[in-house]
Backbone bond lengths (Angstrom), bond angles and torsions (degrees), N, CA, C in turn:
res aa  C-N    CA-C-N  psi(-1)  N-CA   C-N-CA  omega(-1)  CA-C   N-CA-C  phi
1 M - - - 1.469 - - 1.531 110.99 -
2 F 1.361 115.85 -40.85 1.461 119.28 -179.81 1.529 110.69 -67.18
3 L 1.346 116.05 -36.24 1.458 119.32 176.97 1.521 110.71 -65.79
4 Q 1.334 116.35 -38.83 1.458 120.56 177.50 1.524 110.55 -63.71
5 L 1.332 117.08 -43.59 1.459 121.38 177.97 1.522 110.65 -62.66
6 Y 1.337 116.28 -39.89 1.472 120.83 178.38 1.525 110.47 -61.81
7 D 1.339 116.55 -44.93 1.463 120.62 179.20 1.526 111.27 -63.16
8 V 1.334 116.03 -39.15 1.465 120.65 179.36 1.524 110.73 -63.05
9 I 1.334 116.17 -47.17 1.466 120.73 -179.52 1.526 110.64 -65.90
10 L 1.345 116.24 -43.34 1.461 120.44 179.74 1.523 110.92 -61.26
11 G 1.336 115.94 -47.41 1.460 119.66 178.39 1.512 112.03 -63.59
12 G 1.331 116.95 -38.84 1.457 120.94 179.05 1.512 112.52 -63.28
13 V 1.324 116.29 -43.72 1.466 120.88 178.60 1.525 110.48 -64.96
14 F 1.335 116.27 -42.22 1.464 120.82 -178.75 1.527 110.67 -63.53
15 F 1.333 116.45 -52.91 1.463 120.46 -179.45 1.527 110.86 -67.11
16 G 1.333 116.47 -37.92 1.455 120.51 179.70 1.512 113.04 -63.44
17 S 1.330 116.58 -36.26 1.465 120.83 179.91 1.522 110.84 -65.04
18 F 1.325 116.52 -44.13 1.462 120.08 177.90 1.528 110.76 -65.58
19 A 1.333 116.39 -40.19 1.467 120.58 179.46 1.522 111.05 -64.40
20 A 1.333 116.91 -36.52 1.465 120.94 179.92 1.525 111.12 -66.56
21 V 1.326 116.36 -42.50 1.469 120.32 178.11 1.528 110.20 -63.12
22 A 1.325 116.25 -44.38 1.466 120.39 178.17 1.525 111.06 -61.82
23 A 1.333 116.58 -36.98 1.465 120.95 -179.72 1.524 111.28 -64.48
24 V 1.324 116.81 -40.38 1.469 120.35 178.40 1.528 110.05 -61.82
25 L 1.325 116.35 -43.89 1.463 120.74 -179.37 1.529 111.84 -66.32
26 M 1.329 116.42 -30.73 1.466 120.49 -178.10 1.523 113.44 -97.56
27 S 1.317 117.48 4.64 1.467 120.17 -178.42 1.536 113.63 -60.32
28 P 1.357 120.33 -32.39 1.474 117.93 174.82 1.530 112.52 -60.99
29 L 1.338 116.71 -36.76 1.466 119.59 176.61 1.525 110.75 -65.53
30 Q 1.329 116.05 -39.70 1.463 120.06 178.45 1.523 110.68 -64.39
31 F 1.324 116.83 -39.56 1.467 121.31 177.04 1.528 110.45 -60.30
32 L 1.329 116.44 -46.90 1.463 120.37 179.91 1.527 111.21 -62.50
33 K 1.320 116.59 -39.12 1.472 120.30 179.72 1.525 111.49 -64.44
34 I 1.325 115.94 -46.58 1.465 120.58 179.95 1.526 110.71 -60.98
35 M 1.323 116.85 -45.92 1.460 120.84 -178.41 1.526 111.80 -67.98
36 R 1.311 116.77 -35.26 1.466 121.23 176.64 1.526 110.03 -63.86
37 Q 1.321 116.98 -44.20 1.461 120.98 -179.84 1.521 112.00 -67.88
38 Q 1.318 116.68 -33.49 1.459 120.77 -176.74 1.525 112.41 -81.88
39 T 1.338 116.99 -46.26 1.469 120.93 -172.90 1.524 113.65 -96.66
40 R 1.344 116.75 -20.16 1.466 123.47 -177.11 1.523 112.05 67.05
41 S 1.317 117.24 12.32 1.466 121.25 176.02 1.525 109.60 -78.70
42 S 1.323 116.31 163.72 1.461 120.07 179.06 1.528 109.72 -72.97
43 Y 1.326 115.78 157.81 1.463 120.07 178.31 1.529 110.74 -60.19
44 R 1.324 115.70 -38.43 1.465 120.38 -178.43 1.525 110.72 -63.43
45 K 1.328 116.88 -45.97 1.463 120.84 179.98 1.527 110.77 -64.22
46 I 1.332 116.38 -42.63 1.469 120.08 179.47 1.520 110.42 -61.40
47 A 1.329 116.33 -45.29 1.466 120.83 -178.37 1.525 111.42 -64.17
48 L 1.336 117.04 -46.63 1.465 120.77 -178.38 1.526 111.67 -66.12
49 D 1.328 117.33 -43.39 1.467 120.74 179.17 1.525 111.09 -63.81
50 T 1.316 116.50 -40.14 1.465 120.57 -179.38 1.516 110.92 -67.30
51 L 1.323 116.81 -43.69 1.465 120.78 179.80 1.525 111.39 -64.07
52 S 1.333 116.84 -38.13 1.469 120.03 -179.16 1.527 112.16 -72.83
53 D 1.332 116.73 -30.11 1.467 120.36 -177.51 1.527 113.41 -87.87
54 G 1.323 116.63 -41.61 1.470 118.75 -173.31 1.500 115.67 -136.29
55 G 1.328 117.65 5.40 1.452 119.99 -179.21 1.521 111.89 74.47
56 V 1.321 115.73 -145.85 1.465 121.60 -175.83 1.526 112.25 -84.09
57 A 1.325 117.02 -26.55 1.473 121.78 -172.89 1.531 114.58 -52.55
58 P 1.347 119.88 -44.33 1.470 119.16 -178.40 1.523 114.41 -58.65
59 F 1.330 116.81 -26.64 1.459 119.88 -179.92 1.532 111.90 -65.70
60 F 1.329 116.63 -20.08 1.468 120.91 -176.95 1.526 112.66 -112.60
61 R 1.325 118.72 10.72 1.460 119.05 -175.31 1.530 112.73 -70.44
62 G 1.320 116.93 -18.93 1.463 119.46 175.99 1.516 112.93 -103.48
63 A 1.336 117.00 12.24 1.468 120.97 -173.54 1.524 112.80 -63.66
64 L 1.339 117.29 -44.67 1.470 120.01 -176.23 1.531 112.37 -63.69
65 P 1.341 119.35 -54.41 1.473 117.86 178.35 1.523 112.95 -64.14
66 Y 1.339 117.09 -29.42 1.467 120.13 177.44 1.524 110.69 -67.03
67 A 1.337 116.00 -39.05 1.465 120.64 176.82 1.523 110.85 -66.48
68 V 1.335 116.38 -43.61 1.473 120.91 178.64 1.524 110.30 -62.37
69 M 1.327 116.39 -41.99 1.462 121.06 179.96 1.527 111.22 -59.59
70 N 1.323 117.09 -45.66 1.459 120.61 -178.97 1.520 112.08 -71.38
71 F 1.328 116.75 -33.32 1.470 120.15 175.52 1.525 110.27 -62.86
72 L 1.326 116.36 -47.86 1.465 120.81 -178.67 1.531 111.67 -68.32
73 S 1.329 116.90 -34.27 1.465 120.01 177.16 1.521 110.79 -63.31
74 S 1.333 116.35 -41.78 1.461 120.38 177.91 1.522 111.17 -66.83
75 M 1.329 116.71 -37.70 1.463 120.72 177.00 1.523 110.49 -61.76
76 S 1.317 116.31 -40.49 1.465 120.13 -176.74 1.521 112.16 -67.84
77 F 1.337 116.58 -25.08 1.463 119.81 -176.82 1.529 111.66 -61.18
78 G 1.327 116.33 -53.27 1.458 119.98 -178.67 1.516 112.52 -64.25
79 I 1.325 116.14 -40.15 1.467 120.54 -179.65 1.525 110.42 -64.76
80 S 1.322 116.66 -42.81 1.460 120.78 179.53 1.522 111.35 -62.83
81 E 1.334 116.51 -43.98 1.458 120.04 -179.37 1.523 111.53 -65.09
82 A 1.346 116.70 -37.10 1.465 120.35 178.19 1.528 110.93 -65.36
83 I 1.332 116.42 -44.30 1.470 120.78 178.97 1.527 110.50 -65.63
84 S 1.335 116.53 -40.87 1.468 120.46 179.31 1.522 110.80 -61.17
85 G 1.341 115.73 -43.03 1.454 119.75 -179.72 1.513 112.63 -60.49
86 I 1.333 116.09 -39.80 1.471 120.81 179.02 1.526 110.77 -71.74
87 A 1.340 116.43 -44.93 1.468 120.78 -176.01 1.525 112.13 -66.70
88 L 1.332 117.04 -38.92 1.465 120.18 -176.50 1.528 112.53 -69.16
89 K 1.333 116.55 -18.90 1.464 119.62 177.27 1.527 111.63 -68.48
90 A 1.327 116.20 -17.05 1.468 120.09 179.23 1.524 111.94 -76.27
91 F 1.340 116.14 -13.99 1.464 119.99 -179.62 1.531 109.78 -102.70
92 F 1.308 116.18 140.09 1.456 121.26 179.20 1.527 109.68 -88.10
93 H 1.314 116.27 115.30 1.459 123.02 176.92 1.532 112.41 50.11
94 P 1.341 118.21 59.99 1.471 119.65 178.23 1.525 110.89 -65.69
95 T 1.312 116.68 144.79 1.466 120.88 178.61 1.523 109.68 -70.64
96 I 1.326 116.31 158.10 1.462 120.61 -179.65 1.526 110.66 -62.53
97 F 1.337 116.49 -33.86 1.470 120.05 177.52 1.525 110.50 -62.62
98 F 1.329 116.63 -43.73 1.463 120.30 179.74 1.524 110.83 -65.59
99 V 1.327 116.82 -40.52 1.471 121.06 179.65 1.525 110.53 -61.15
100 V 1.338 116.05 -47.38 1.469 120.44 179.84 1.523 110.62 -63.11
101 L 1.327 116.70 -45.23 1.463 121.02 -179.19 1.525 111.20 -62.83
102 F 1.324 116.94 -45.60 1.465 121.42 -178.20 1.523 111.29 -64.25
103 R 1.325 116.29 -48.32 1.469 119.96 -178.20 1.519 111.56 -66.99
104 S 1.329 117.07 -35.49 1.469 120.56 179.60 1.520 111.27 -67.81
105 M 1.328 116.60 -44.38 1.462 120.67 -179.14 1.527 111.08 -68.52
106 L 1.332 116.93 -43.72 1.460 119.95 179.32 1.519 110.99 -66.73
107 G 1.333 116.40 -44.18 1.459 120.30 179.75 1.517 112.39 -62.33
108 G 1.340 116.52 -45.72 1.459 120.25 178.53 1.509 112.49 -63.28
109 L 1.343 115.93 -38.06 1.466 120.32 179.39 1.521 111.25 -66.54
110 L 1.337 117.32 -47.39 1.463 120.38 -178.83 1.528 111.52 -66.18
111 E 1.333 116.81 -40.69 1.464 119.13 177.99 1.523 110.78 -61.61
112 T 1.324 116.14 -41.02 1.466 120.24 178.98 1.520 111.00 -64.48
113 L 1.328 116.98 -44.93 1.469 120.83 179.04 1.521 111.27 -62.64
114 F 1.319 116.68 -38.34 1.461 121.29 -178.56 1.532 112.05 -70.27
115 S 1.326 116.46 -42.04 1.468 118.72 -164.35 1.520 116.46 -118.64
116 I 1.341 118.80 0.36 1.462 118.55 -171.54 1.525 112.78 -65.91
117 W 1.333 117.55 -37.64 1.459 118.53 -179.74 1.520 111.09 -66.52
118 A 1.328 116.21 -38.27 1.460 119.69 177.13 1.523 110.42 -64.64
119 E 1.332 117.00 -38.32 1.464 120.07 179.29 1.525 111.40 -68.18
120 V 1.322 117.04 -40.56 1.464 120.34 177.18 1.526 110.36 -61.62
121 C 1.326 116.63 -42.31 1.474 120.64 177.41 1.520 110.90 -63.41
122 E 1.331 116.07 -40.41 1.467 120.37 179.91 1.525 111.07 -63.76
123 I 1.324 116.80 -45.44 1.468 120.59 179.73 1.524 110.78 -63.20
124 S 1.331 116.57 -45.31 1.464 120.41 -177.38 1.526 111.43 -65.75
125 R 1.326 117.86 -37.98 1.469 120.11 179.06 1.521 111.00 -69.50
126 N 1.313 117.03 -37.88 1.464 119.34 178.55 1.527 111.59 -70.53
127 K 1.328 117.56 -35.46 1.467 120.50 178.46 1.522 111.37 -71.08
128 G 1.317 117.22 -30.84 1.457 121.20 175.93 1.518 113.73 57.79
129 K 1.324 116.64 -121.07 1.465 122.23 -176.64 1.528 112.94 -69.39
130 L 1.305 117.28 -10.80 1.466 120.42 178.72 1.526 112.01 -77.88
131 M 1.329 116.87 -9.89 1.465 120.83 176.22 1.525 109.03 -69.26
132 E 1.322 116.45 124.89 1.461 121.49 -178.78 1.523 112.19 -94.12
133 N 1.318 116.93 -26.38 1.459 122.98 179.20 1.519 109.54 -137.53
134 K 1.331 115.05 173.99 1.456 120.19 175.21 1.523 109.44 -67.35
135 A 1.327 116.23 140.18 1.461 120.97 -178.78 1.526 110.96 -67.98
136 T 1.319 116.24 129.64 1.466 122.62 175.18 1.529 108.28 -136.09
137 L 1.327 115.43 176.82 1.465 120.08 178.89 1.526 112.46 -82.93
138 K 1.332 116.74 -10.88 1.460 120.83 -177.29 1.525 110.61 -63.83
139 G 1.313 116.02 126.76 1.455 120.93 179.33 1.513 113.98 78.58
140 V 1.335 116.76 -2.54 1.462 121.76 -176.96 1.526 111.42 -114.72
141 A 1.322 116.28 -39.28 1.469 121.21 -172.67 1.525 112.91 -60.46
142 L 1.336 117.20 -46.80 1.468 120.12 -175.82 1.527 112.87 -64.87
143 P 1.353 119.52 -50.17 1.471 117.65 178.79 1.524 113.10 -62.02
144 I 1.333 117.40 -35.31 1.465 119.99 177.78 1.523 110.53 -67.12
145 L 1.329 116.78 -41.52 1.462 121.01 179.18 1.527 111.23 -61.39
146 V 1.325 116.98 -48.83 1.469 120.74 -179.49 1.522 110.37 -64.71
147 R 1.329 116.95 -40.98 1.472 120.77 177.51 1.518 111.08 -59.45
148 N 1.326 116.88 -45.71 1.464 120.65 179.93 1.523 111.77 -63.93
149 M 1.330 116.98 -37.48 1.470 120.00 178.21 1.523 111.06 -65.17
150 I 1.325 116.73 -37.19 1.465 120.43 177.81 1.521 110.23 -64.20
151 F 1.332 116.41 -43.89 1.464 119.83 178.84 1.523 111.44 -65.62
152 W 1.311 116.06 -37.15 1.459 119.37 178.28 1.520 110.86 -65.58
153 S 1.313 117.60 -40.23 1.467 119.97 178.57 1.522 110.46 -61.22
154 A 1.346 117.04 -38.60 1.464 120.70 177.30 1.524 110.80 -63.92
155 S 1.335 116.64 -41.58 1.466 120.90 179.64 1.522 111.28 -65.91
156 V 1.331 116.11 -44.57 1.468 120.61 -178.07 1.525 110.93 -65.80
157 I 1.329 117.28 -44.56 1.469 120.81 -179.20 1.523 110.84 -63.28
158 S 1.343 116.73 -45.16 1.465 119.85 179.60 1.526 111.13 -64.05
159 Y 1.332 116.55 -36.13 1.467 120.54 177.91 1.530 110.48 -65.74
160 E 1.324 117.03 -45.33 1.467 121.02 -179.55 1.529 110.90 -63.51
161 I 1.325 117.22 -38.29 1.467 120.90 177.19 1.525 110.47 -64.70
162 S 1.337 116.14 -42.91 1.464 120.81 179.78 1.523 111.44 -61.72
163 I 1.336 116.42 -40.88 1.464 120.81 179.32 1.526 111.05 -70.14
164 A 1.327 116.33 -43.84 1.467 120.64 -177.26 1.523 112.08 -62.11
165 Y 1.337 116.57 -37.79 1.462 120.61 -178.07 1.530 112.56 -101.19
166 R 1.331 116.43 8.37 1.471 122.63 176.32 1.530 111.62 50.97
167 M 1.309 115.10 51.89 1.457 120.91 -178.03 1.521 111.20 -76.84
168 S 1.315 115.22 155.52 1.458 120.77 174.28 1.520 109.24 -73.19
169 L 1.328 116.41 170.58 1.461 120.57 -179.61 1.524 111.18 -60.20
170 L 1.334 116.63 -42.34 1.462 120.49 -179.24 1.529 111.33 -66.26
171 S 1.331 116.21 -43.83 1.468 119.94 179.72 1.524 111.03 -65.40
172 G 1.335 115.96 -42.22 1.463 120.13 178.10 1.515 112.06 -62.76
173 T 1.341 116.30 -37.95 1.461 120.58 178.30 1.525 110.86 -66.34
174 A 1.330 116.66 -39.32 1.465 120.96 178.14 1.527 110.82 -62.71
175 V 1.333 116.23 -41.83 1.467 120.47 177.07 1.525 110.16 -63.24
176 G 1.339 115.81 -42.85 1.464 120.38 178.02 1.516 112.18 -61.28
177 L 1.338 116.53 -38.20 1.463 121.07 178.71 1.526 110.76 -64.46
178 I 1.324 116.77 -43.58 1.469 121.01 179.98 1.526 110.87 -61.97
179 F 1.324 116.08 -47.74 1.462 119.60 179.40 1.529 111.06 -67.16
180 G 1.337 116.86 -33.47 1.460 120.63 178.17 1.517 112.03 -64.90
181 I 1.328 116.50 -41.61 1.464 120.80 177.65 1.530 110.44 -65.08
182 F 1.329 116.31 -41.25 1.469 120.39 177.32 1.528 110.37 -61.03
183 A 1.340 116.60 -42.13 1.469 120.80 178.50 1.521 110.94 -64.53
184 A 1.336 117.00 -36.06 1.463 120.80 178.67 1.522 111.01 -63.94
185 L 1.328 116.36 -44.01 1.463 120.72 179.14 1.524 111.25 -64.34
186 L 1.329 115.61 -35.94 1.459 120.45 -177.51 1.528 112.19 -75.27
187 S 1.329 116.68 -32.83 1.469 120.42 -171.53 1.521 115.05 -105.10
188 I 1.326 118.19 -2.59 1.468 119.50 -176.25 1.530 112.83 -59.18
189 P 1.352 121.02 -34.13 1.472 118.82 176.05 1.527 112.68 -59.82
190 L 1.328 117.10 -34.64 1.468 120.86 177.58 1.518 110.22 -66.44
191 D 1.324 116.36 -37.42 1.462 121.76 177.70 1.523 110.20 -63.66
192 V 1.329 116.10 -42.10 1.467 121.40 179.35 1.524 110.64 -64.18
193 V 1.327 117.11 -44.70 1.466 121.57 179.66 1.524 110.66 -60.70
194 A 1.332 117.40 -43.51 1.468 121.18 179.48 1.523 111.08 -62.50
195 T 1.332 116.57 -41.97 1.467 120.60 179.54 1.523 111.12 -63.18
196 R 1.316 117.09 -47.47 1.469 120.93 -178.04 1.528 112.03 -65.70
197 N 1.329 116.99 -39.70 1.465 120.42 -175.73 1.521 113.34 -74.99
198 C 1.320 117.16 -21.17 1.462 120.16 -178.98 1.530 110.11 -67.40
199 G 1.306 116.90 111.90 1.458 121.35 179.28 1.515 114.38 73.12
200 A 1.329 117.79 16.64 1.465 120.93 -179.10 1.524 110.96 -83.36
201 R 1.336 116.18 148.82 1.463 120.57 176.80 1.529 109.79 -70.37
202 V 1.322 116.10 -40.86 1.466 122.12 176.96 1.525 107.76 -121.04
203 R 1.329 116.17 121.69 1.464 120.76 -178.33 1.528 110.15 -101.80
204 H 1.327 115.13 141.46 1.461 120.89 179.62 1.520 109.11 -119.81
205 G 1.325 116.03 131.27 1.451 121.00 179.08 1.516 112.24 -75.16
206 I 1.321 115.22 175.74 1.458 120.90 -178.57 1.524 110.86 -61.81
207 L 1.325 116.66 -47.51 1.468 120.88 -178.45 1.522 111.61 -64.85
208 A 1.338 116.20 -36.32 1.468 119.98 179.23 1.525 110.76 -63.64
209 C 1.321 116.53 -39.35 1.466 120.59 178.95 1.527 110.98 -67.38
210 V 1.330 116.40 -40.86 1.466 120.63 178.42 1.527 110.28 -64.28
211 C 1.327 116.54 -43.13 1.468 120.91 178.34 1.520 111.15 -62.55
212 A 1.334 117.01 -38.45 1.461 121.16 179.24 1.524 110.99 -62.47
213 V 1.332 116.21 -36.37 1.466 120.64 177.54 1.525 110.43 -66.93
214 F 1.326 116.90 -46.51 1.469 121.01 -178.70 1.528 112.01 -66.42
215 L 1.338 116.60 -30.93 1.462 120.52 179.97 1.525 112.18 -85.55
216 G 1.317 116.67 -1.83 1.449 120.75 178.56 1.515 114.69 79.57
217 K 1.341 117.10 12.13 1.461 120.49 179.86 1.527 112.06 -81.83
218 E 1.317 116.20 -17.24 1.461 120.44 179.33 1.518 109.35 -144.26
219 D 1.327 114.75 142.44 1.460 120.56 177.72 1.527 109.17 -74.33
220 A 1.316 116.65 132.24 1.467 121.19 -177.56 1.524 112.12 -59.73
221 K 1.340 116.73 -29.91 1.462 118.92 -177.09 1.529 112.27 -66.90
222 H 1.343 117.16 -21.03 1.461 119.99 178.17 1.523 111.36 -64.74
223 L 1.325 116.71 -28.27 1.463 120.84 179.22 1.525 112.21 -81.68
224 L 1.331 116.10 0.08 1.467 120.64 178.59 1.520 112.08 -111.23
225 Y 1.331 116.59 2.43 1.460 119.48 -179.39 1.531 110.85 -63.29
226 G 1.316 114.74 135.37 1.462 120.53 -179.67 1.515 113.24 98.87
227 T 1.348 116.48 -1.00 1.466 119.96 -176.49 1.523 112.11 -62.16
228 V 1.329 116.83 -44.03 1.466 120.65 -177.15 1.525 110.82 -59.31
229 I 1.324 116.15 -48.95 1.462 119.44 -179.59 1.522 110.77 -67.17
230 R 1.320 117.23 -36.19 1.471 120.14 178.52 1.524 110.82 -61.06
231 V 1.324 117.26 -41.51 1.464 121.34 178.30 1.526 110.27 -65.57
232 I 1.339 116.81 -41.87 1.466 120.53 177.70 1.526 110.38 -61.50
233 Q 1.328 116.72 -43.44 1.464 120.78 178.85 1.524 111.50 -60.18
234 I 1.320 116.58 -43.78 1.464 120.36 -179.89 1.523 110.58 -63.07
235 A 1.335 116.63 -42.70 1.461 120.40 178.41 1.526 110.98 -61.60
236 M 1.330 116.75 -43.55 1.463 120.77 -179.08 1.526 111.49 -68.11
237 F 1.323 117.42 -43.75 1.465 120.04 179.68 1.529 111.21 -67.71
238 T 1.331 117.11 -32.06 1.467 120.21 175.43 1.518 110.22 -64.58
239 L 1.332 116.67 -42.26 1.460 121.27 177.31 1.525 110.83 -63.36
240 V 1.328 116.14 -43.43 1.468 120.32 178.56 1.528 110.67 -62.28
241 T 1.328 116.45 -41.99 1.466 120.52 178.66 1.520 111.08 -61.73
242 L 1.331 116.46 -42.01 1.462 120.82 178.87 1.526 110.90 -62.13
243 L 1.334 116.54 -47.38 1.461 120.56 179.21 1.525 111.27 -63.98
244 T 1.334 115.99 -36.54 1.466 120.22 178.53 1.522 111.09 -66.25
245 M 1.333 116.40 -37.08 1.467 120.26 177.31 1.522 110.79 -60.97
246 F 1.340 116.05 -44.82 1.457 120.12 177.87 1.530 110.56 -62.11
247 A 1.346 116.19 -43.44 1.467 120.58 179.95 1.525 111.11 -64.59
248 F 1.330 116.42 -40.67 1.468 121.22 -179.75 1.526 110.83 -63.48
249 E 1.325 115.99 -42.78 1.464 120.18 178.52 1.521 110.76 -64.76
250 A 1.340 116.15 -40.46 1.463 120.16 -178.21 1.526 112.08 -67.99
251 V 1.333 116.99 -37.28 1.466 120.94 -175.50 1.525 112.14 -81.22
252 F 1.338 117.00 -43.92 1.468 120.15 -170.55 1.528 114.67 -104.69
253 H 1.330 117.55 -18.43 1.464 118.99 -176.18 1.523 112.85 -122.53
254 S 1.316 116.94 14.34 1.465 119.45 -179.93 1.521 110.72 -80.75
């Protein structure tokens, strides 16, 4: 058990380190996404206004917490899978639906517990002067939790498909990318709600935002802002994960 825990921590640190470096490099995209969701301005206007006011520096002001968030998210992955493996042994012949549901909920919960404070700090630093109040978890924790569970379900399903059909690493990664993009499209409204509620004077829940759309008080497309960058981020992080897998095998299993 201790050896298993050691492997989990070692793998988490290894994958987390690569994810953190990738996060720093992609932090300008994260800045643009946050500002797009908050201000509803075009990416071009946000970029030009930011460059004219503060140069390149503002694009990286959320880089550190964004790197920490991705490091901790990667750490939580191995720990969650280890706990799931132990817990599922308590059930006799669990159905695949139950396995996916259990691992998705546990994984999303642990990732949220590990990284939510870093994510709140990242959002607040990127929003900068647009923050109306001190950043808290109120109005932010639930949409982030549900969003993470959706992403975990995509990861678990793609993994189970890869195992069932004995796919190669490249094929399995491609399947993971497809499911990841689908999860991004499905969960982007939750991402928007979390961004708006962070440091907001008036916070709106998920249901309130949906009701506002149905009542015509808000355009539905506003809840989809940031989708393009979110898809790009998923593609880039999938590539980084693939390269990290090759590096991990070369360093520790050669």
